[in-house]
Residue, then its C-alpha position, 0 to 999 in steps of 0.5 A: m193818328l198822331f196824338l199831342l199833349d192833352v191839355n184838358t186832361l192835365m187841367t182836370y187835376r187841381p190847379d196847385r198840382v199842375g205846376i208841380f207836374f210840369a216841374f217834375a216833367l222838366l226834371c225827369g229827362s227820361v220821360s220825353f228825352s233820353h240819351a246814352q253814350g252816343i245815342r239820343l232819343i227825343s219824343n216828338a209828341g211830348d210826354s203825354l198822349v191821350a187815347k180811347p180804348g181800342s184806338v190806334v196811336t201813333a207817336a214820333v221819336t227822333i233818334t240821333n247817332r252822336t258818334a263819329r262812325k256808322q252804327t246799327y241799332d236794334p229797337k224794342l217797344l215795350l207795351p202794357a199787357g193786352w196792347r199790341a204793336v201795329t208796325r214791326e220794329s226792325a234794325f236800322e243804321l245811322q250815319p255819324n251825327a245823323s238823325d232819323v224819325r221813327l213812328l211808333t204805332f200801337a193799338v190800345s186794348s179795347e178792355v183797358p181800364a181808364g188811367r195813365y200807362e207807360i210806353r217804353y221805346t229802347v234803342s241799343d247799339r248792336a256792337k255794344p248792347r249795353n249802350e242803349s237809350t230809352v224814352t218813356l211815353r205816357v198814354g192817358v186812356q180816356a174813360v168810356r162810359k157805357i152800360e147795357i141791359q139784356l133780357v135774360d129770362k121771362p115767362r111766355f105767359i102768366v095767369a092773371g093774379s099771379t106774380y112773375r119774375v123777369e131777369f135782366l143782365l146789366t153790364n158795364k161796357g165801359n172802362a171806368p167804374a159806373v153807378a147806374l140807377l134803375s127804374a121800370q115803367s109800364v103803361l099798365d099800372f101793375p105793381m113792379k118791384l126791382d131787387i136793386e135800384r142802384v148798382e155799382l159796377a166795375p169795368r167789364s163786370s155784370r150783375s143780374v137784375v130781377v123785376t117782380v111783377t104782380t098782376p091783378s086777378g080781375i083781368i078778363t081778356k088776354t093782355l100784353h104786359n109790356f114794361e121797360l127797364s131803363a138804366r142811367f148814370a147817377d149824374e145824368q137825367q136821360a136813360s143810357t140804355k133800355a130793355v123791354s119785356l113782353v108777357e101775355i097775361i091770361p085771364n084766370v077764368t075757370a067758372v062756367e056761368d051764364q053770361y048776361h049783359e049787366l048794368p054796373v050799379y053800386v050802393s053806398l052806405r055812409g055815416v058822417g058826424m061832428e063830435s057825437d052827432l051821427r047822421a046816415q046817408v044812402q047813395v045809389g048810382g051807376s053808369g053803363s049801357f042797356s044794349e050789348k053794342g054800347d050804343d046807348r048810355i045811362d047815368f044816375l045818382f040818388r043820394g039822400p038825405s042831406t048831411q052837409q049841414y051836420s058835418i064838414l064831410g057831409q054831402q048834399d042830397e042829389y037826385r039825377i038821371h041821364y040817358s042818351r043814345s044816337g040822336l036822343e038825350l034825356y035828363a032829369g033831376d039836379g044838375n047844371f043846365a045850359l043852352t048857349p053862352l048868351t042865354e044860359l051857360g051853367r045853372y045848378a037847379t032841379g028840372a028836366g030836359g032833352k035833345v033830339s036829332v032828326g036828320d040835319f035838325a036838332f031840337q033841345g029844351y029844358y025846364n028847371e027851378t032852383r033849390w037853394y033860393s027862397p023863393s025859387q027861380k024858374q026858367y025854361g028854354g029851348g032851341v032848334s039848330y040846322a047842320v048846313t054841312e058837317s062842319e057848319q051849323v046855325g040855330v035859334q034859341y029862346l029862354k024864359k026867366l021867371e025872377a020877379a019873385v026874388g026882386g028880379v024881373n021876368s024876361d024873354i031872350a031870343t038868340v041866333r048862333g052860328l058855328v063853323d068848324r071847317w078849319q083846324f086853325a080857325r074855329v068860329d062861334a058867333e051868337y047874337a041875342m035880344g032880350k026884353a024885360q018890363g017892355k025894355r030891350g037889351d042886346a048882347y053878342a059874343l064871338r069866339l075864335n080858336g084853333g092852331e097848328r103844331w106850333l101855334h095855339y090861340d083862343v080869342r073871345y069877346v062878349h058884350a051885354d047891354p045893361l038891360y040884357s038879362g041873360y047869362y052875361r049882364d051889363v058887361n064888356f068882356a074880352s080875352a086872348n090867349f096865345s101859345l107859340s112853340l119855337f124850337g127845342g122845347v122853347r115856347l112863348e106865351a101871352y094872355a090878356r083879359s079885360e072886363e068892364r061892368n056898369l056900362r051906363r055908369d049907374t050911380t046906384a051901383f056905386t062903382a063901375p069896375q074895370d079889370q085888366y090883366f096882361q101876362i107874357g112869358t117864355g119857357y123851356s119845357s117844364f124846367v124854367s119859365v119867366y113871366y111878366r104880369r100886370v093887373q090893373q083895377k079901376d073905378l070908371m065912375p066920375s068920382s073914382q073910388y080906386q085905381r090900382v096897378e100891380d106889376v109882378a115878375q115871376i119865375q117858375l122852375g121844375y126838375n125831376l131827379m130820381g123819382v122826385d118832382v120839384y117845382a118852385n115859383a117866385d113872384f116879385g111885385r109892386t102895387y101902386d095906388r094912383l089915387q093916394n100916390k102910394q106903392a107897396p112891394s110884394k113877394r111870394f115864394a112857393l115850393f111843391s115837391t112829389i116823391r115816389p120812392t116806390t110804386g106803392q108810395s107817394y109823398n107831396a109837400s108844399l111851402e108858401y111864403t107871402d110878404d105884402q103891404n096893405l095900401l090903405t092902412g100901411d100894415k105889413q102882412k106876412r103869411y106862411s103855409i105848409g102842406l104835407q100829404a102821404w099816400f101808401s099801399l098797405g098790401e094789395s088791397t089796402t091804401a092809406q092817405l094822411g094829410g096836414y096843412t097849416s097856415r099863419t098870417t102875421g101883422s096887425f091882424e093875426q090868424t092861424y088855420n090848421s087842418l089834419e085829415f086821414v083816409l083808410e080804404h080797403k077792398f075785399p076779395f068780393n069787391h066790396k070796399i070800406a073807407v074811413r075818413g077823419k078831419q079836424n080844422d082849427f081856427t084862431p083867433t075866431f073864439g078857438i073854433r075846432e071842427r072835428a068830423y068823421a065819416v065811414e062809407y061801405l060800398i057794395p057793387i051790384n051788377i044788374p043783369v039786363k039781358r042774356l048776351t046775344t052778340s057773343g057766345s061762350v066756350s067751355g071745356k076740359v083738357v084731360d090726359a089718356v086716363g081721363r085726369g084733368m090737366g092744369n095750366v094748359l094754354v088754350n087759344i081762340g082767336t086773339e083770346a086765351a085761357v088757362t085750365d085750372r087744376n081740374g083741366n077746365f077752361f072757359f071763354a066768357a065772350v066769343p064772337p058768334e061766328k066760326q072760330y078755331l081753337i088751338v091748344d098750346r103744345a108747349t104746355i101739354g108736353l113735348d111728347k104729347l098732342t091732342l087726339q083731336p086735330m088742331p086747329m079745331e073748328l067751332v061754330v059759336r052762336g050768340g047767347e049759347e055755350e059751346r062745350v069742347d072736351i079735348n083729349v091729350v095722348q102720347s104721340a106715336s111715330l112711324t119709321g120705314t125704308v124704301t128698298v129697291y129689288n132687282f133680278a139676280e143675273e145668274n142666268p139672264l136667259d132663264t127668266a122663269r127662275q130669276q130671283l129677287v135681290d136687295a139693291g139697297g135703299y132708294q132716295g127721293i121717294i115721297v111717302e104720305i100717311s093719311n087718316g082722312s082728315e090730316s096727312h103728312r109727307r116725308i122724302s126718303d133719304n140717301l139710305g131710303r129711310f123715312t120717319f114720321t114723328d109726333v103722329r096722332p095715334g090711330r089708323w093711317t094709310m101709307s102710300v107712295v105719292a111721287g118720286q122717280l122710280p128706277q127704270y123697269h120698276f114698280v111699287e109693290r103695293q099702292s097702299y099700306d094700312v098702319a095702326l099707330q099706338p100712343g107712345l110707341s114706334s111702328t115700322a112699315d117698309i116699301r118695296i120697289l120691284p123689277r118688272r118682267r116685260t115682253i114688248q111689241i110695238l104697232s106703228e101705223g099698222v105695222v108690228l115691230k118685234p125686237s130681233g131675238a126677243i125671248p118671251a118671259p113669263i109675268i112675275t107675281p104679283e103683277p103691278p096694277v098700273m097698265n092693262t091695255g088689252g092690246l098693242c101700243l099705238i103711236h100717232y102723229r097729231k099735226p095740231l099738237k105738233g108732236w107724237l101721241l102714244q095711245v096707252s089703253s082704252w076703257r069702257t068707263r071714263s073713271k077707269a080711263e082717268q085713273q089710268a091717265s093719272i097713273t101714266e103721268r106719275f110713272a112716265g113723267v109726261p102729260a096724259f089725257v082721256q079722249r072719248v070716241t064712238l066706234s060703230e061696232t062696239g060703241v063708246w070707248y075712252r082712250v088714254y093718250a100720253g104726249p105730245l112727244p117731239s119724235r117717234k123715237d121718244a114715243e117708242d122709248l116711252c112705250t118701252r118704259l111703260k112696259i105694255v104687255q100684250 
């Protein structure tokens, strides 16, 4: 690659120095142009190249022979340390006054720091070495910024309530100094602390970063704590690199308790006061389920007496209870009662109601009476709905309102409502109502259409209620539309419009017929910037209009997040028009909100607001200033504090100030009780210098009321002990997906285990690499609902077993004297599969090229060792079929296996003819004789046409079990299929014959007979 002069690099310098640089380059001819006597060098690439670390650079240099004779030149390329030449420089010749272009190709070091470097290219006259010329090229190495985080060390698991450390390695992979900002984020809100949050790293340097995580002690199930450490450059917003840590949090459950399904309940004792007046209040509340499956729900709250009238921190008395389960809902007491949008949408009162579903029908109803009006207002209502399909529903409702006692009228309202929720992009809610009061009828109807897709969301509503209609909406026309359109790259378009008109009959006793219209449209990019235009129009529609006002406002919203600081700002610029008086007044409003979170245990909020507007009626200008500050911080793991202050000042013809200070201090005790202290002071001026000073103290006691013993789950408890009976602490025990860690006495407990077959596993890494459990793992458990399963686990040192498979042959001193032949060691034998078994578990090993086999990490006890597979040498057998071995904890035992030669005399009977090898010499049978064959006769060979092969009859037995055992042995040692066939002989009865084959030829059958060593 040929690099030219990088103008952008030059322009990074100050403008007043650029001219100086070019002047200096022109004066210094040695930079890009150099010549000695008879030699001239010119750089074709200018005097500056730009390259990246690790790249290959090519530059061209023109060499001219200015002499009158042919010259031989020797070139030399001088590079900075760590750089290397790609092309090899060699001597070359030039004719008189001739020129040649030489390409200089070199590789920039991948670890070179950013900066400017000099490359020197020298050409010398071979005849006169002192006659040389040099050209200097300057290479600007670009700054490459790259940081990397690697996870170095973390615990595999930690006990809940403990603190653990995770170590990362932060490396500057670039060639320029870097300033990195670190932050840790996790879905689980565990306190995390970094040992450093701002790191300055030189090129190719590293630094260890440690994150300390504190886990809560209240975790009751195995939890994976996954947090992400991210690093970004100080001048960037997005993270440049990330690394993830994943640690298992094991519940710290050590106490064995009876397990009950409990209903969470709390009791709160509260005292509130103003100045010296103190009042007490008690609150009992809770929410939960009566059933273990959680298919029902109860919520209740009982609070009294009322303290609201005695302190600004007091609360009103309230009594309510709510119960629901599949198809049933019941409620009573204080609360908001609702039926449908046109009947009753939200009314705070005291009463009772419910809803029940039967098949596709649902019935609901309620009765209530207001508490805060005198005399009180009453109403009762109900309805029935029918589910046409899963997404379509229709219903009728009735509401009776008794308001005559408070100057109103008693009314009856009936409605029909339909819901369609079939399509995601269009959900429809339509209702029509008819009301009757004092013999007069009033109608109302409402329609709502909403939905959306990934890029569009909308909500359109319309309500009309006649003046004579007395439902939730009365004498009103209301319409609204809200649209949100997502375009591209975080850009969105929003629009909202609302119109409300009242006094539809233009009743003059109501003085006005107000019409309010609101319209807003705007666009924005993510949360960074938004621009809106808003128009608000208020008009009196009576013939003699009292007011007609229009307000136009332009608003810009800005949001930004930097280094844990969130900043949002609003600026409104508007103008209000009074069309009746033909007046207008400008208005301005500025607001700033910010949140600072320096650590996970601190948070600070600040707000500033300034408003400047003018009263159209009086012409007075009015300004308002307000400041709000709030701080929240943690004082240890169990104590938090919150401080807040707010001040507001209004100036103009009427001046007013308002100041408020508030603090909250909360502490949670180890037994989960909580205490909170609150204080608040409000100051108002000039309203006779009113000052409100209030305080409150609250003590909360959680009470879990046992409902019934758990039957949908059982519990498992146990103890892990060593060889001498001491409990072993910090041992990880797993059951399914749950885990527990033993305490210092070795106890563990699983509180809620599904009632079914489970498997318990002890983590071997936590008991020691040279130890194992005396009980085989995984251990099968049968857990029963509502019962506790007790398991004790013994840990012992593991044992080992080693041995050698050795082959023996007959000595060949006198092969004809078989009666006195001796056995000699022929060495270890490879490929024999050795198995050890204790009845419940087994292990296998294959002997190596020296015949050795080793069993490690074996459970102590009695084991049986045997040879189960492997090709034996011809004419050999295993001395013993099995060996009993006793393995002791922490010790290594030895057991060897011998493969012995077989002495044989062979006679073959083929189709009734006895074949005897010529010169065969009878040989005595050696002791011990292998228990592999006992034919009691001759070896018979038959051709079976259906099988298309030859069968070798090995033996015959009176019992099938013996025959099947012999067939298995035959298959193992002969390597051919063997089977048992039942025959009935007239003279002797039933026999079970053992056959081997089929074999492709008689010769193969005879050879097999020889290998099986049939003894006459």
